[in-house]
C-alpha positions in Angstrom: 93.8 119.8 81.5 91.6 122.9 81.7 87.9 122.9 82.4 86.1 123.5 79.1 89.1 122.8 76.9 89.0 120.5 73.9 91.0 117.4 74.7 92.2 114.3 72.8 94.1 113.9 69.6 96.0 116.8 68.1 93.7 119.1 66.1 93.8 118.8 62.3 92.8 121.9 60.5 90.1 121.8 58.0 91.3 121.9 54.4 88.8 124.4 53.2 87.7 127.9 54.3 85.6 127.1 57.4 83.4 130.2 56.9 82.2 128.7 53.6 80.4 126.0 55.7 78.5 128.6 57.8 75.7 131.0 57.2 73.8 133.6 59.3 71.5 131.7 61.6 68.1 131.2 59.9 69.2 133.9 57.5 69.1 136.7 60.1 71.9 135.9 62.6 69.5 135.5 65.5 70.7 134.1 68.8 68.6 131.1 70.1 66.6 131.4 73.3 67.7 129.9 76.6 67.1 126.3 77.3 66.1 127.0 80.9 64.5 125.7 83.0 66.3 122.6 81.6 69.8 122.5 83.1 71.5 121.4 79.9 72.5 123.4 76.8 71.2 121.8 73.6 72.8 121.6 70.2 70.8 119.7 67.5 71.1 119.1 63.8 69.6 116.8 61.1 71.4 114.1 59.1 70.3 112.2 56.0 70.9 108.5 55.3 74.4 107.9 54.1 76.3 104.9 52.6 75.5 101.2 53.3 78.6 99.0 53.9 79.7 95.8 55.6 82.4 97.9 57.3 83.2 99.0 60.8 86.4 101.2 61.2 86.3 100.7 65.0 85.7 97.0 65.4 87.3 95.8 62.1 89.7 98.6 61.0 91.2 97.9 57.6 89.0 94.9 57.1 86.5 95.8 54.4 83.4 93.6 54.3 84.1 92.0 57.7 81.2 93.4 59.7 77.4 93.0 59.6 75.8 95.6 57.3 75.8 99.1 58.6 73.9 102.3 57.8 76.2 105.3 58.0 75.4 108.9 58.6 77.7 111.9 58.6 81.0 111.6 56.7 80.4 110.3 53.2 83.9 108.7 52.9 83.7 106.7 56.1 84.6 103.0 55.6 86.7 100.3 57.1 89.9 102.2 56.6 88.8 105.4 58.3 91.0 107.1 60.8 90.8 110.4 62.6 93.2 111.8 60.0 91.3 110.5 57.0 87.9 111.7 58.3 89.3 115.1 59.0 90.9 115.3 55.6 88.1 114.4 53.3 84.4 113.8 52.8 81.2 115.7 52.7 78.6 115.0 55.3 75.0 114.0 55.3 74.7 116.2 58.4 76.3 119.3 57.0 76.2 119.0 53.2 78.2 121.8 51.5 80.0 120.5 48.4 82.9 119.0 50.5 83.1 121.8 53.0 81.6 120.0 56.0 82.6 121.3 59.4 81.2 118.1 60.9 83.1 115.2 59.3 82.3 112.9 62.2 81.0 109.4 61.3 78.0 107.8 62.9 76.7 104.3 62.1 74.4 101.6 63.3 73.2 98.2 62.1 71.1 98.5 59.0 67.3 98.1 59.3 66.1 95.1 57.2 62.5 94.6 56.0 62.6 90.8 56.0 61.9 90.8 52.2 65.5 91.2 51.0 65.8 95.0 51.4 67.4 97.6 53.7 64.9 100.2 55.0 66.7 103.5 54.9 65.7 106.3 57.3 64.2 109.5 56.1 66.3 111.5 58.6 68.3 111.3 61.8 68.2 113.9 64.6 71.5 114.2 66.5 71.1 116.0 69.8 74.2 116.9 71.9 73.5 118.1 75.4 75.5 118.9 78.6 75.4 121.1 81.7 77.5 124.3 81.2 81.1 124.3 82.3 81.4 126.4 85.5 77.8 125.8 86.5 76.8 124.4 89.9 75.6 121.3 88.1 79.0 120.8 86.6 80.6 121.0 90.0 78.0 118.6 91.4 78.2 116.0 88.6 81.9 116.2 87.8 83.8 118.3 90.3 84.0 121.1 87.7 85.5 118.9 85.0 83.1 119.5 82.1 84.8 119.4 78.8 84.1 119.2 75.1 84.1 115.9 73.2 87.7 115.0 72.7 89.2 115.1 69.2 89.2 111.7 67.6 87.1 110.0 70.3 85.5 106.7 69.1 83.3 104.3 70.9 80.3 101.9 70.6 77.2 102.4 72.7 74.0 100.4 73.2 73.8 96.6 73.2 77.1 94.9 73.9 77.4 92.3 71.1 80.5 90.8 72.8 79.1 90.2 76.2 75.5 89.9 75.2 74.1 92.5 77.6 72.4 95.8 77.4 74.5 98.9 77.3 74.6 101.8 79.7 71.6 103.2 77.8 69.6 100.6 75.8 68.1 101.9 72.7 64.3 101.8 72.2 61.6 102.1 69.5 58.4 104.1 69.2 55.9 105.2 66.6 55.2 108.8 65.8 52.7 110.4 63.4 49.0 110.6 62.6 47.2 107.3 63.3 50.0 105.8 65.2 50.1 104.7 68.9 53.1 105.9 70.8 54.5 103.1 73.0 58.1 102.7 74.0 59.4 99.1 73.4 62.8 97.5 73.3 62.1 95.4 70.2 60.8 96.3 66.8 58.4 93.4 66.6 56.3 94.9 69.5 55.7 97.9 67.3 53.6 95.9 64.8 50.1 97.5 64.6 51.2 100.7 66.3 52.7 102.5 63.3 50.1 103.7 60.7 51.1 103.9 57.1 52.8 107.3 56.6 54.0 107.5 60.2 57.5 107.0 61.5 59.2 104.2 63.4 61.7 106.0 65.6 64.8 104.3 66.9 66.4 106.2 69.7 69.7 105.7 71.6 71.9 107.7 74.0 75.7 107.8 74.6 77.4 107.6 78.0 78.4 110.9 79.6 81.7 110.4 81.5 85.2 110.0 79.9 88.4 108.6 81.5 90.4 111.6 80.3 93.1 109.3 78.8 91.9 107.0 76.1 90.3 107.8 72.7 89.5 104.1 72.3 89.9 100.9 74.3 90.0 97.2 73.3 86.3 96.7 74.0 85.5 100.2 72.5 83.4 101.0 75.6 85.3 101.0 78.9 86.9 104.5 78.3 83.4 105.8 78.9 81.0 105.4 81.8 77.7 106.6 83.0 77.4 108.5 86.3 77.4 106.6 89.6 75.2 108.1 92.3 74.7 111.2 90.0 78.5 111.8 89.6 81.1 110.9 87.1 83.2 108.2 88.9 86.8 108.8 89.8 87.9 106.4 87.0 86.0 108.6 84.5 86.1 112.1 85.9 85.3 114.2 82.8 81.8 115.0 81.9 81.4 115.4 78.1 78.4 116.2 76.0 76.0 113.2 75.7 74.2 112.8 72.4 71.1 111.1 71.3 70.5 109.6 67.9 66.9 109.6 66.8 66.5 107.7 63.6 63.2 108.1 61.8 62.0 105.4 59.3 59.0 105.9 57.2 56.4 103.2 57.4 55.1 102.8 53.8 52.3 100.7 52.3 53.3 97.1 52.2 55.8 97.4 55.1 55.3 94.7 57.8 57.0 95.6 61.1 56.7 92.1 62.3 59.4 91.2 59.7 61.7 94.1 60.4 65.0 93.5 62.2 68.5 95.0 62.6 71.3 93.3 60.7 73.1 92.6 64.0 70.0 90.6 65.2 71.2 87.7 63.0 74.0 87.1 65.5 71.4 86.4 68.2 68.4 84.9 66.4 66.8 83.8 69.7 66.3 87.4 70.9 63.4 89.7 69.9 64.1 91.7 66.8 65.8 95.0 67.5 67.3 93.8 70.8 70.8 94.2 69.5 70.4 97.9 68.9 73.7 99.7 69.2 75.6 102.4 67.4 79.1 103.7 66.7 80.7 107.2 66.8 84.0 108.5 65.4 84.5 112.2 66.2 85.9 114.4 63.5 84.6 117.9 64.0 86.4 121.0 62.8 87.9 122.1 66.2 86.9 125.7 65.9 83.3 125.0 65.0 83.0 122.4 67.8 84.2 125.1 70.2 81.5 127.4 68.9 78.6 125.1 69.8 80.4 124.1 73.0 81.0 127.7 74.2 77.6 129.0 73.1 74.9 126.3 72.9 76.2 124.3 75.8 78.0 126.7 78.1 75.5 129.5 77.7 72.6 127.1 78.2 71.0 127.9 74.8 68.4 125.9 72.8 70.2 125.5 69.5 68.6 123.5 66.6 69.2 123.0 62.9 72.9 123.4 63.3 72.6 126.8 65.0 75.9 127.4 66.7 74.6 129.9 69.2 76.7 132.8 68.0 74.7 134.1 65.0 76.1 131.4 62.7 74.7 128.1 61.5 76.0 125.1 59.8 74.9 125.0 56.2 72.8 121.9 55.3 72.2 120.9 58.9 68.5 121.7 59.2 67.2 119.0 56.9 68.7 116.3 54.6 69.9 117.3 51.1 67.1 115.3 49.5 64.4 116.8 51.8 62.3 115.2 54.5 61.5 112.0 52.6 64.2 109.7 51.5 63.6 108.8 47.8 65.4 105.5 48.5 63.1 104.0 51.1 64.2 100.5 50.2 67.6 99.3 48.9 68.1 95.7 47.8 70.6 93.9 50.0 71.8 92.0 46.9 72.9 95.4 45.4 75.4 96.2 48.3 78.9 94.9 47.7 80.7 93.1 50.6 84.1 94.6 49.9 
């Protein structure tokens, strides 16, 4: 294994002309500025809300309707039957919408947000923020003995609250309000945000992934143990490879008539004695075009750049990655739970 290489499943070439998914950065081909003095390179993009389904291709593969209700982002074909091959072979993306030519066909999903009145609250948008220290840097040597690599092809995992063992994940998710008239206070339940979010502001749910990979497994029976956090500021010997960590920042509009004291995640029903939102977790199934993933890894991450809106750090940018296809406000704020088929 070579430092900086892309590891994991054998690459599957995109079935479209990849250049059709790209455009000159912000129309000019400009190169982003350095992210210094921060020691990580940054690669960000925006996703819209995708499909709602009682599916989980990691926990219940091939078993449609078996899971609690999930809100998906990214690949628009993701469902209970999804595999790395199927994700790479089809689907547009709510993170890179271009009439089927999505360079990022990865799938992201989390428990649906419920309003307590029979509806799903769909987010307006989701910010995905990949970050890592550059390969070959002193920090890479310090944290991972020089073993800083790209996210492996086909990697899949769950992060956040551990529903099986009923304990917080490596990075527990949290909630906060943002916007005019709101009070910003980080809490670990949704209920505690009541009275802090003004109408028209956003309730933001944020959650981070682990950083260290074992270098062997793309999944494990618990869907977690092939990844680890650092121990004493180093990737442990069992998980020696430092991969880009990413943050999901999910932004829900607070509209007139919404009552945050009633809001909950669909997974909260499995632990009704806990504060609403305590079971916050998310899932990830990697399915990037390998060449495009290498672009943002080599440029945004390894050149320590500050890339946003799908900027790949080389004068190119993902089409449709700077805002959702429907704009900054989701026209389907509420979706009736009764309208969502279970299989």
